[in-house]
N, C-alpha and C positions, 0 to 999 in steps of 0.2 A: 435522667440521661437525655442529652440534647439529640434531637431528631433531624433528619435531612431527607430530601426526595432522591430516589434512585430508580432507574429503569432496569428491572430485574427479569432475567430470563429463567423460567423453570424449565430445565433441560428435558426431563422425561416427557412433558406435555408440549414442549416448544411454545410456551405461553409467555408473552412479554407483558409485564405489568409495571405501572408507576406506583411505587410503594414508599411509605415512610419507614426508614430504618434508622438504627442508631448511628449517629455521626462517629466515624472511627477516631481513635486516639493513636497518635504515633508512638510506637515502641522504640527501643534502643536502635539507633542506626536508621530510623525512618523519619520521613517528613509528611505532613499533611498539607495537601494542596487544595486551595479553593479553585474549583474548575471555572474557567472563563469561556472555553470553547472546546467542543468535542466533535470529531468528525464521524460521519456515518459511512461505513464501508460495505462493499459487497460481501465481505467476510461476515459482517454482522447479519446481513440478510440470510446468508447460508447457515449460520448458527440457528437462526429462527426457523428456517424452512427444513432443517434436519440434514442438509447436505454435509455440514461439518458438525463434529461432536467434540467437546473438550476431552483431552486425554488425561489431564493431570488435575482436574477440578476435584477438590476433596468432598464437596457436597453435591447437591443437585440443582442449586440455583446460583446464578452469577450476575453481577452488575456488568453490563456490556460496555464497550468503548475502549479502543486501544490507541486512538489518536486524540491526545489530550494536552491542552495548555492551560496555564493558570498562574496563580501567585502563591507563594509559600504562606500558609496560615499559621502553622505551628511546627516546631522541631522536637523530635524525641530526644531522650537522654543520650548524651555523648555526641550529638551532631553539632559540628562547629563550622562546617563549610557553607551553611545556608542560614539566612535570617528572614524573618517574616517580611512580606511585601515584595520579595524578589520575584520577577517574572520568569517563568520556567516552561520548558517543554518536557513532557515525560517520555521516557523510552516506551516502545510498544511491548516491551517484555523485560524480564529479569532472568539472569542465570543463577539457578539455585542448585548447589551440589553438582555443577557441571551440566545441568539440564536446563534448556530454555523454557521458561514459563511465559505464556503470552498474556499480556494484560487484557482484561475484559473477556478472556476465554478460560484460562486456567486459574485466575484469581480476579477479584473485583476491579473493574475498570472505571472509566471516567464519565459514563452517562449518569452523573450524580452531581450533587452540589459540592461534594468534597471527595478527594481520592488520596489513598495512601501510596507512598512510593519509598523504595529503598533510597538512601541518601546518594547512592552512586548510580541511580537509574533515571537521572534527569539532567538537563543542561539549561544554562541560563538563556533566556530569550531576549535578544537585543530590543531596546526601546523602539527602534525604527521598524520592527516587524510586528504587524497586528496579530492578536491572539488567534484569529481564524486561520491565517496563513501558517502560523507556527504550529497549530494543532495538527494539520494534515501532513506535515513533513515526516513524522515517525513511521508512516506506512505508505501513504499514497505517493510520496516522493522518495523516501529513503529506500523502499523496497526495489523500485526500478533502478535507483542509483547503485545499490549493491549488486543487482543483477548485471548491470552494464559494466561497472568498473572492476568488480571483484570476480563474480562467477563467470561472466561472459568475457571479461578482459578485453573489451573493445578498444581498438587502437585507432588513431586518426586515419581518415581516408578509407576505412573499411566499409564495405557495403553491408547494410544491416536492414532486417525486416522486423516489423512490430505487428503481431497479430492481436487484434483487440485494442482499439484506441479509446477505451473508457477511462475510468478514474486513475488507473495506474499507467495504462498504455499511452495516454496523451502526455503524461509527464515523461514517460520514457522517450518520446519523440523530442521533447524540449531538452532533455538531458543528453541524448545522443547528439543533438545539434551542438550542445555546449562542449562535448568532448571531441568533436570534429569528425564524426562518422559521415560517410558520403559514398553513395547516395543512401537516404533513409526512405524506406518503403513502408507505408502503413497499410494494413489490410483489415477491413471491417465491413460487415454487411450494411451498417447504418450510414446513410448519406451524411447526416449531421456530424457523426464521428469522423468521417473521412474529411469533411470540410474543415473541422476543427484541427485535425492532424496537420493538414496543409498550412493552416494559419499558425501553428506552433513550430513549423520548420520541416515537415516531411517534404521530400522532393517528388514523391509519387504516392497517391492514395488509391487503392484498388478494392473492388468488391471481390470477396473470395469466390463468388459464383461466376466471375468473369472468365469465359472459356479461354481468353488470351492471356490469363494471368502469368503463366510460365514464360510465355514469349515476351511479355512486357517487362518482367523482371530481368529476363535475359538481355533484353535491349538496354535496360538501364545500367546493367553491370558489365557491359561489353562481353556478354556470353559467359562470364565467370560464375555467376550465381552469388548467393549471399554468404559472406564470411560468418555472420552470426544471425540467428533468427530467435526472436523472443515470443513465447506463447503466453500472453496475458489473459487469454480467454478460458484456458483449462478445458479445451474441447478436443476429443480424439481426432476429428476431421481436420482441425487446424494443424495439429502436430504432423499428420500425414502430409498435408499440403506444404508445410514449412520444410519438412525433410526433402520434399521433391525439388525444391529450388535452392538447396544448400550447395555451396561450393565445395570442392575437395578440401578436406580438413576443416570444414565448416562446423560450427557448433550450434545446436538447438538448446536454448535455455528455457526450462519449464518453470514459469512463475505462477500462472493461474492454477488453482487447486482443483483437482477432480479425483473421484474414486474410480474412474473408468480405466480399463487397461490401456497400456501404451503398446502400439504395434509398429514394428519395423517390417514393412512389406517385403523388401528385398535386402536381406541381411548380407548377401555377398557384395552387392553394390556399396552398401553402407561401410563394410569393412575395407573394401578395395579403396574407397575414397577417404578412408581414415577419419570418418566423421565422428562427432561426439554428441551425446545427450547429457545435459547437466541439470540437476534439480536445484532450485533456488528457493530460499525461504527467508523473508525479512531482510535484515542487514546488520552489519557490525555497528551497532548504535554509537559506541564511543568514538568511532572513526567517522561514520557517515553523517551524523547529526551536526557536529561542529563544521564539517566541510560544507554542507548544504546551507547552514545558517550564514556562514561566511560569504558564500556565493550570492545569497539573497541580499545580505547587507551591503555587499559590494556592487550590487546592481547587475550582476551577471545573469541572475534568474529572477523571474517575477511570477508568482502564483496567484496573484489577485484575481485573475480571470478564472481560476479553478473553483472559486466559492460560488456555487450555483443558487444558494439560498440559506437562510437561517430560520430555525424554528425553536420555540421554547422546549425545554426538556419534557414537559407534560405531553408534547405532541410527537414523541419519539416514534410511536407506531406509524404515524402519518409519514414521517421522514423515511422510514423503512419501506413503506408501501410505494412512495414516490420513486425511490431508488430501484425497487424491484420491478415496477412497471415502466421504468424509464420515462416517466411523465416529465416532459420538458427537457429530456436528455441531460440530467444533471451530471456534473463531474464529481463534486463533493457537496453534500449538505452538512450544515453545522448545527449542532444543538447548543443552546445557551441556557445553562441552569438558572 
């Protein structure tokens, strides 16, 4: 049986190992993709450090990686829409019996030489878009896109705040600029992240520890507050701060994941102002991915500046460590099998 390299996480011990495993074979309705690029996400870090645990994984070990691009290597029985050699981007998950399973979490992902996909869980990658940029779109770009356009339903000229200008938040700033939000306020304790947010289109970038934060947001919004606030940090203090600067009928969209409780300090004020708190996860891939690829292909969006470095698959643990320690303040690191 043919073998391949894969970065496998043993969930009970949270141990990441590069292993030789059997190269998968596509079954009916499946395709096998030769992986060209795979993104390293903070969610991968959280899976390894134990903050996140797979809910639907049948065994105790999984190949990580939910941001994957590559070329069709083989097609399974009955597959007619794909042919070997086509460039593709894989969805970050698949819906099975009405339940979303996340790639690289609930089933094997793309930190490997090859990855399996359902034939309807991937989309063609235009020749003009490099594999590295294509790989990060299914999460680092499409998750904030879904949060902005669907869950948060941001409209042109609405005042919006982004807490956490890291891998997803910095893309949120770009995407908010694209849909016409104004002003866009980025909030992050990291100076590099704030400078990056301004370079990507934020009108104002603030340190959450700034004692004048509320006043500065008030001044930027004509005293109205924010129509929408997005928490990409997954930190309780962030959520409290964002709620404090929301406008009447404003909505707080929770994108960053945390197992910590959510607290609304003044429930009466929250209800009187008819504010909303909305949970967000991933995106509607069949809608979001084609939209984003069209915007990149059409020159409306450019994520080339988001690729902070590339490492071979064998150095996956090093990539995780770099992201966890924020060494060099990476947006997205790419693994190349």
